Backbone as numpy.savetxt, mean C-alpha at the origin, in Angstrom:
# Nx Ny Nz CAx CAy CAz Cx Cy Cz
-2.47 1.25 -23.64 -2.45 0.20 -22.70 -3.69 -0.59 -23.08
-3.65 -1.93 -23.20 -4.71 -2.72 -23.58 -5.66 -3.05 -22.45
-6.75 -3.50 -22.62 -7.74 -3.95 -21.51 -7.28 -4.86 -20.45
-6.57 -5.91 -21.10 -6.06 -6.94 -20.31 -5.00 -6.39 -19.26
-4.15 -5.46 -19.74 -3.12 -4.81 -18.92 -3.79 -3.99 -17.77
-4.80 -3.17 -18.34 -5.50 -2.29 -17.40 -6.13 -3.10 -16.20
-6.82 -4.24 -16.60 -7.41 -5.09 -15.53 -6.35 -5.74 -14.55
-5.24 -6.07 -15.09 -4.23 -6.68 -14.34 -3.64 -5.50 -13.49
-3.59 -4.38 -13.97 -2.92 -3.23 -13.10 -4.02 -2.89 -11.99
-5.32 -2.97 -12.20 -6.24 -2.65 -11.17 -6.29 -3.72 -10.17
-6.17 -5.01 -10.59 -6.15 -6.06 -9.70 -4.89 -6.00 -8.72
-3.73 -5.76 -9.48 -2.56 -5.57 -8.59 -2.66 -4.47 -7.65
-3.14 -3.35 -8.05 -3.19 -2.31 -7.16 -4.20 -2.43 -6.08
-5.33 -3.13 -6.29 -6.26 -3.50 -5.29 -5.61 -4.42 -4.18
-4.92 -5.37 -4.71 -4.29 -6.31 -3.77 -3.22 -5.71 -3.05
-2.45 -4.86 -3.70 -1.27 -4.23 -3.04 -1.92 -3.18 -1.87
-3.06 -2.60 -2.28 -3.65 -1.80 -1.19 -4.06 -2.61 0.10
-4.52 -3.86 -0.08 -4.87 -4.72 0.96 -3.57 -5.02 1.77
-2.69 -5.42 0.91 -1.23 -5.80 1.68 -0.72 -4.67 2.35
-0.74 -3.50 1.87 -0.25 -2.30 2.53 -0.86 -2.01 3.72
-2.21 -2.03 3.75 -3.00 -1.83 4.95 -2.80 -2.96 5.96
-2.71 -4.16 5.66 -2.41 -5.21 6.43 -1.07 -4.99 7.20
-0.03 -4.63 6.57 1.24 -4.33 7.09 1.15 -3.06 8.14
0.45 -2.11 7.46 0.21 -0.90 8.38 -0.38 -1.29 9.70
-1.41 -2.11 9.80 -2.08 -2.43 10.95 -1.25 -3.40 11.82
-0.42 -4.25 11.17 0.36 -5.15 11.99 1.47 -4.39 12.67
2.14 -3.45 11.97 3.26 -2.60 12.44 2.88 -1.32 12.98
1.63 -1.22 13.45 1.11 0.13 13.88 2.03 0.49 15.13
2.21 -0.29 16.04 2.97 0.05 17.27 4.36 0.48 16.99
5.03 -0.21 15.94 6.36 0.03 15.61 6.41 1.46 14.94
5.58 1.65 14.05 5.55 2.83 13.18 5.19 4.17 13.94
4.53 3.93 14.97 4.25 5.16 15.92 4.56 5.04 17.33
5.86 5.38 17.44 6.44 5.25 18.80 6.57 6.72 19.38
7.07 6.70 20.58 7.11 8.14 21.30 8.36 8.91 20.85
9.40 8.30 20.40 10.64 8.87 19.96 10.36 9.47 18.58
10.66 10.75 18.28 10.39 11.45 17.05 11.39 10.90 15.96
12.65 10.64 16.30 13.64 10.10 15.35 13.32 8.69 14.96
12.96 7.87 15.92 12.65 6.43 15.50 11.43 6.44 14.76
10.43 7.26 15.10 9.12 7.37 14.43 9.42 7.80 12.96
10.24 8.70 12.74 10.46 9.34 11.36 11.29 8.28 10.59
12.22 7.67 11.19 13.01 6.67 10.32 12.09 5.32 10.05
11.38 4.89 11.01 10.49 3.76 10.66 9.40 4.04 9.63
8.84 5.16 9.68 7.80 5.57 8.70 8.44 5.74 7.23
9.64 6.44 7.38 10.25 6.63 6.07 10.70 5.38 5.27
11.23 4.36 6.10 11.75 3.03 5.55 10.36 2.32 5.18
9.30 2.38 5.89 8.10 1.75 5.55 7.54 2.24 4.34
7.39 3.39 4.17 6.72 4.00 2.85 7.64 3.97 1.63
9.02 4.20 2.03 9.88 3.99 0.96 10.04 2.56 0.24
10.17 1.56 1.15 10.14 0.34 0.62 8.94 -0.20 0.00
7.79 0.06 0.55 6.53 -0.25 -0.02 6.26 0.51 -1.39
6.80 1.74 -1.49 6.67 2.44 -2.82 7.44 1.82 -3.87
8.69 1.45 -3.52 9.62 0.80 -4.42 8.96 -0.62 -4.84
8.54 -1.31 -3.85 7.93 -2.61 -4.32 6.64 -2.40 -5.24
5.89 -1.41 -5.05 4.59 -1.20 -5.75 5.10 -0.72 -7.23
5.95 0.12 -7.30 6.51 0.59 -8.59 7.07 -0.53 -9.33
7.93 -1.44 -8.76 8.44 -2.54 -9.37 7.42 -3.49 -9.86
6.32 -3.74 -9.16 5.28 -4.57 -9.61 4.54 -4.09 -10.69
4.34 -2.66 -10.72 3.70 -2.02 -11.78 4.49 -1.93 -13.02
5.88 -1.95 -12.83 6.69 -1.87 -13.94 6.74 -3.28 -14.66
6.63 -4.37 -13.92 6.48 -5.59 -14.43 5.11 -5.82 -15.33
4.10 -5.16 -14.76 2.70 -5.37 -15.45 2.52 -4.39 -16.58
2.72 -3.08 -16.33 2.39 -2.20 -17.34 3.54 -1.09 -17.70
4.74 -1.51 -17.56 5.81 -0.55 -17.72 5.93 0.54 -16.82
5.41 0.48 -15.61 5.52 1.44 -14.58 4.66 2.69 -14.74
3.58 2.64 -15.47 2.57 3.69 -15.66 1.61 3.66 -14.53
1.72 4.87 -13.77 0.71 5.13 -12.71 -0.35 6.09 -13.13
-1.49 5.61 -13.35 -2.64 6.44 -13.64 -3.55 6.82 -12.37
-4.23 7.93 -12.48 -4.93 8.45 -11.38 -5.93 7.54 -10.88
-6.58 6.57 -11.73 -7.56 5.66 -11.22 -6.84 4.58 -10.42
-5.62 4.34 -10.70 -4.91 3.30 -9.89 -4.64 3.84 -8.41
-4.45 5.10 -8.36 -4.33 5.68 -6.98 -5.63 5.67 -6.12
-6.73 5.83 -6.86 -7.97 5.76 -6.24 -8.24 4.45 -5.76
-7.95 3.43 -6.72 -8.31 1.90 -6.37 -7.46 1.50 -5.18
-6.11 2.12 -5.18 -5.21 1.95 -3.87 -5.76 2.42 -2.58
-6.32 3.63 -2.69 -6.85 4.23 -1.47 -8.20 3.55 -1.09
-8.96 3.17 -2.09 -10.18 2.39 -1.79 -9.91 1.21 -1.00
-8.95 0.46 -1.57 -8.69 -0.88 -0.93 -8.12 -0.71 0.39
-7.19 0.30 0.46 -6.62 0.51 1.87 -7.69 0.94 2.94
-8.59 1.76 2.67 -9.58 2.12 3.55 -10.66 1.06 3.67
-10.89 0.26 2.69 -11.76 -0.85 2.91 -11.36 -1.88 3.85
-9.94 -2.14 3.80 -9.43 -3.15 4.61 -9.36 -2.51 6.10
-9.02 -1.21 6.19 -9.11 -0.68 7.61 -10.51 -0.60 8.10
-11.45 -0.46 7.35 -12.94 -0.50 7.77 -13.24 -1.72 8.34
-12.95 -2.88 7.50 -13.34 -4.10 7.94 -12.56 -4.93 9.05
-11.23 -4.56 9.01 -10.35 -5.33 9.91 -9.59 -4.31 10.80
-10.18 -3.26 11.31 -9.37 -2.35 12.13 -9.16 -2.80 13.51
-9.73 -3.93 13.96 -9.46 -4.46 15.28 -8.17 -5.19 15.43
-7.56 -5.47 14.31 -6.24 -6.02 14.26 -5.30 -5.10 14.87
-5.35 -3.85 14.64 -4.44 -2.95 15.22 -4.30 -2.89 16.66
-5.47 -3.26 17.39 -5.48 -3.23 18.95 -5.22 -4.61 19.54
-4.99 -5.53 18.74 -4.74 -6.89 19.31 -3.29 -7.05 19.87
């Protein structure tokens, strides 16, 4: 994988981590309900659809290769967004 493709993959992963965290915070009350079945179905659909979208975007950028450093970048951006904007969840 060339350097340009790696930089594009890292940028895409960072932005997708921010996007995922934003959606998670906006849909927090829907994702965590009192009913176990509704909770399970909404979480499954949320994670499945976002995983498919992420893999599709990675497939367009670098033929779908997921490296360990991309997972670290994703987690870093997810927790960075939650750290900076966690008050959105309670609005």
